[in-house]
C-alpha positions in Angstrom: 11.0 -4.5 -85.4 9.8 -0.9 -85.7 10.1 1.5 -82.8 7.2 2.3 -80.6 6.5 5.7 -82.2 5.9 4.0 -85.6 3.7 1.3 -84.0 1.7 4.0 -82.2 1.2 6.0 -85.4 0.1 2.9 -87.3 -2.3 2.0 -84.5 -4.0 5.4 -84.6 -4.2 5.5 -88.4 -5.4 1.9 -88.5 -8.2 2.5 -86.0 -9.4 5.6 -87.9 -9.4 3.8 -91.2 -11.2 0.7 -89.9 -13.9 3.1 -88.5 -14.2 4.8 -91.9 -14.6 1.5 -93.7 -17.0 0.2 -91.2 -19.3 3.2 -91.5 -19.4 3.2 -95.3 -22.5 2.0 -97.0 -20.7 -0.5 -99.3 -21.2 -4.2 -100.0 -19.6 -6.7 -97.6 -17.2 -8.0 -100.3 -15.9 -4.5 -100.9 -15.5 -3.9 -97.1 -13.6 -7.2 -96.9 -11.3 -6.2 -99.7 -10.6 -2.8 -98.2 -9.9 -4.3 -94.8 -7.6 -6.9 -96.3 -5.7 -4.1 -98.1 -5.4 -2.2 -94.8 -4.1 -5.3 -93.1 -1.5 -5.8 -95.8 -0.4 -2.1 -95.7 -0.1 -2.3 -91.9 2.0 -5.5 -92.1 4.2 -4.0 -94.7 4.8 -0.9 -92.6 5.7 -3.1 -89.6 8.2 -5.1 -91.6 9.7 -2.4 -93.8 13.0 -2.4 -92.0 13.4 -6.2 -91.7 15.4 -6.7 -94.9 13.3 -9.8 -95.7 11.3 -10.5 -98.9 7.9 -11.9 -98.3 6.0 -13.9 -101.0 2.6 -12.9 -99.8 0.5 -11.5 -97.0 0.3 -14.8 -95.2 4.1 -15.1 -95.0 4.4 -11.6 -93.8 1.6 -12.0 -91.2 3.1 -15.3 -90.0 6.5 -13.6 -89.6 4.9 -10.9 -87.5 3.1 -13.4 -85.4 6.3 -15.4 -84.7 8.3 -12.2 -84.1 5.9 -10.6 -81.7 4.5 -13.8 -80.2 0.9 -12.7 -81.0 -1.8 -15.4 -80.5 -1.4 -17.7 -83.5 -5.1 -18.0 -83.9 -4.9 -14.6 -85.6 -3.3 -16.2 -88.7 -6.5 -18.0 -89.4 -7.8 -14.7 -90.9 -5.5 -14.8 -93.9 
């Protein structure tokens, strides 16, 4: 897993980008697409050094949930 500095940098960037997307006056479907893209980029950043190929976002997210023991209810948002 990535070191704490990488996680902290991703957290700050993630929060700022979510705020920007949230404050934009765009349609809900566009916000959803942008938020999904942000989630995918964040997951890729967190798994970049794992040496594993992931077929899709769900597989990557599931790996992170298992690896970090995050509440499995979060995978319902795939």
